N, C-alpha and C positions, 0 to 999 in steps of 0.2 A: 537967792540966800534972805534978804530979808524978804520977800516973797516967803520963802519958804515957814522963815521963824513967827511972820505976820497966821502966819495960817496956824499956828499950833496956842498961838495969843488967843484965838479966836476959838477954840476951843476945837477946831476940826481934827480928829482924830481916826486914823489905820484901825482896822480891826478883825482881819483878816476877813475871808470868806463868809461868814456868817452861818456856817450850815452847820448841823450838827449833825451826828452819828451818832446810829445807834452801837451796842454789841456787832452784831453783826455785819456789821459795815456798811447796813441801809442809811438810811434818811428820816432823821426822827422830822416827824411832823411832813414827811412828804405826802404834794398834794400835785396831780399834774394836770396844767395845765388845759390839757385836751388827750383825756385819757379814751384808749381804745374804745369803740364800741364792736367793733367787726372782723373778723379776723379773716381773712380769706388762702389758704394753701394753692401758692403757686402757680403756674402751668410751668415753670423751669423741673417742679418736683419728676423726680422720675428715677428707674431701677437701673444700676449698674454693677458692672462686675469691679473688685477692688484689683487696680493692678498692683496692688502687693505681693495676695495670695489667693488671688478668685475665686471670693466669695460676693455673695452678691450681698449687693448696700443697698439704701432710699437716702439721694439727696436730697431732704425734704428742704420747702422753699414755703416760707412763711411770711406775709402782712399784715401788721395791724392798722386797723384804719380809724382813725375819730369822725366825729359825728358829722361832719364837710364830708367824708370818704379821703382826708387827707391822709400820708402816711404819717402813723404817729409811732412809736416803743414805750413799751410800757413795764413794770415792774411784777411779776410774778412764778409763775410755772408753768412751762409748756407739756402736755401730755400727748404723745402720739401711741395709735392701733392703726394696726393694719388687720383689713379683713378681705375675702376673696369666696370666691361664690366656692372654692376647694376650702371648706373650713379645716383638714387637718393638715394642709400648709403652710401655713399663718399661724398654726398650735407648737409649744414648745412639747416637746416628748411626754410634759408630766399634763398636757394636753391642756396645760394652763394661758390664754392671749398671749401676745406680742404687746408688749407694752414700756412706752419709753418715756422718761419721768425726766426734765432739765427745768432747774431751776436758773431762776431768772430776777433774784434779791437785789443787784448788787446794780446799779448804773456802771459799773467796769465789766461787770459779766455780761448784762444785758447785748453795751459795745464790742465785745468781743465776739458774738454769734449774731449780731447783722455786718451784715457784708454788703460795703453803700457803690459795688457795682452793678447789683441787680437791684440794691433798695429794699432787703429782703432781711429776714432774720433767716440763716440759713443751720442744718443739723444735718450730721450727718447717719445717718440709722443701723449699725452693724448687727451682729449675733441673727440673720434669722434662722427658722429652722433648719436642721438638717436637712438636706432632701425637697428643699422648695421651689416647686413646680406650681407655677400658676401662668393662665395668659397675661389675669394682671388683675388689681391689687383697689381698694377703696384705703386710703389713709384717711384715717378722721384727724384732726388737729385739735386740740381744748387750752384754752389758755384762763386759766386763773389769774386774777392780777392781785395785785398785797391786799387791795380794797375788799375782795371777793367774787369780783366779779369774772361771770363764765363765758365766755367765743366760743365757737361751733366753729369748725369749717371744714371740709373732704372736698379729697376730688379722687375721680380714677384714675390711675395711673397705670395703662396698655407698656406693659414690659415684652421689650424688643428680645426675638426670638436667639441678637448673637449675644443677648448679655446672660441667657442661663447654661 
């Protein structure tokens, strides 16, 4: 007890975490120690049928790597696009491209999307165009960091005929 009182008398004071948050929940003045410099669409990325309704979906796994090729995390936005040799198969009825935007603006949002087992971000992309028919697709991923850096990656995904 005397030691604790002595520390208070010496001017040692606890001020909490020292982290200031913005209104959107992001970290004020946040700067990453090992920012992502490369994006990889992980080989676990695949297309499969949703067990609940039978619709095709894409299980996208994405890694962010730092300058040392070590896995890192980042704040920003992921954007996914699907392309195929059969362009009509990957477009919406109005002719627009299939695009998914996933904001990752807070550490808690980024943490929710991170799969510790595969050590990758995992996203389930649904709402493929009706009548989707393709033997393979190219999944293009873009990550725009909170500092404005854009990272790109893509992977060809062969669709198992049993999944169509």
